[in-house]
N, C-alpha and C positions, 0 to 999 in steps of 0.2 A: 458499608452503608448503601444502604440503595436507594437513590435520585428520586420522585411521585413526579410524572409531568406535571406538578404543580411547582415543584422549588425546582429545572429548568428554564430561566428567562429563555423569550420569543419562542417560545416551544407549544408553548396555548395557547398563549394569544393569539400569537404571531403576528407581533412586535420585535422592533431588541431595542439595546436603550438607546446608538445612538444608532441613526441608517447608516453617518458616510467610515461605520469598521468595518467598512465589507475586506479582509484581503485581498490586493490586486490577483491572484495566481502565485501560482506554488514555486517558492524558489526552491527548496529544497527537503529530501526527505532523505533521511540517516542510516543509518546500520553498522553491522561491529562484519569484518572478513578481518580475517587469518593469513592472511596469502594477500597484499599489497598487487602485488606481481602479477598476480593469479587475475585478480580484478581488474586489474587497467586495460587487458586484454581484451578479458574474453570485453567489457560493454565498448572500447575502441576497436576490435576487433569485428566480433561477432556482432553485436549492435550498433554500432555504426559513431557511433558521440564521439566527442571531442572529449579529452578531460582537460579543462575549465576554469582550473583551482584547485591549488593546498594550500595547507598549512600546518607546517613541519614544526611540534613544542611543545614543551615539555610540563605545559600546566596549565588546567581546564580554567578559564577566564568564568565557565559562567557560577562555576563549585567552586570555585579557587583550591583548585585538588595539585598538588603534585604530581604530575605524570602523565611519560611519554604518550608522543602519537601522531602519527600522520593521519590528514583528513584528505579523503582528495571528492573531487566533484567533477560528475559526468556531465556536461549539458544534451540535449535535448533537442529540436530544431523549434520549438514554441521559447527560450531558455530558458525555464525552468530546469533543476538538477536530481538526476538522486548523487546521491557520495559517503565516504564510507567509513569507518574511523578503520585502523591497528593500532595495536599498542603494543609491546615487547609483555610485557607483564598481568597480559585478562588471558586471563586462561580459558580451554575453555567452553562455549558455552551447560548451560545445563543440560537434559534433554524435558524438552515438553512437560508439562503433567497429561498432555488428551496427542494424540496428531490431527484430532483435527487444529489443534489450533497453528497451526503449522500449514495448514490448507485455508481458513478467515482468514492470515496474518501474511498481505504478497500485495506485491507493488501493478501499479500494472499501466500499461503501455496505446496513448491509442490511438492510431494511424487510420487514415484516407478510406481508404475499403478495404471491403468485403474479399476479395482481391489479393491484395495488399496481406491480410491476415495471415492465408494459406501458406506465400510466398515464405512470409517467415517461419512456420511449419518447417518447411523445404528447405530455407534455410537451415537454421535452427541442427533441423536434421543430421545433414551433408556437414556439419564444424563440430557433428559427434555432439553436438547436446537432445539429449529426449525431450520430446513435448507429447501434452494428452489435448488431441484436438485437431482442431477444432470440436469448438462446443456454441451449440445451442443457444442461448440463458431467454429462453421464452420467447426468440422475436425482436428479443430488451436490446443485444450480444455477442455478434461474433464472437470466443476466445482460443486463442495458445495461448496455454503453460507451459511453463518448463522449470527448471531452475539457474541461478547462479554458479558459481565454482563461490561462494563463500552458502550453501544453500538456503539462499531469500527465493521465496518460490516467487514470481513474476507472469505475465498474464500481455501479451496487446488481441489489444482488443477494436473494437469496429465498433462503435453505437448505431444498430441495424433501426434504433426511433426519434430519430432526430431531440426528439422530443423531453428523450430519458430522462434530465436532470432539470424535468420545468414541472414535474405532476406532488410541487408542491404539498394541498388540499389531501390529495393519497396518504402521501409520504407520512404528516403529520396525523388521519386517524389511522393508521396502517401505527404508527409510533406505539398512538395512544391505546389501542388496542391488544400491544404484542404485555407493555406495561401495564391494564386493566389485566391480562391472559396469569400474568407470572403475580404480577399481587393475588388473587384469588388463588395462583396452586399452592401460592405458595403459603398462603391463610390451609388449604387440607394440608398441609403437608406432599408437597406433588410436584415432581421438581423441572417439570416438562409442560412447558403453560405453550401449546401446542392439546393439549389432552381436556 
């Protein structure tokens, strides 16, 4: 079932139900790994993060499921973390139904300068990590892309536009245009909303 813009609270009207309910920061984003040791080596030795926290359990509290796991957290400079689960009971992941899923789904780390983006590329390459970039995203970001040992696509990025995350009105217009075009394409039997 598709959600329309009018059904998405706060998007069309520009108001939130309670303005005090704004997340303070990213606490963690969690992914699956099938090699906790390789993941720990990559994020501490290559990415320079500290291992900040672990949870070892045989029970998933949020779903009340018996399932053994280790949950690893690696701390970034601002205190946010990237986290990983490993479980011996988890089979290898199914192949994506389309290769673009593996491009769109990624985690981006912000750095302080264009020079630092380039230094990251050099460092990653020196450590045997294949990279793509630096990629200039229409003057908004400069990025280098690579993968961790679990196959997760990562990005080191520097916003070149200091206001990149402050274009709220333009973002609302773009979203409305996209949703309307998608609905129009659906009615016409076309799967390409950009057509």
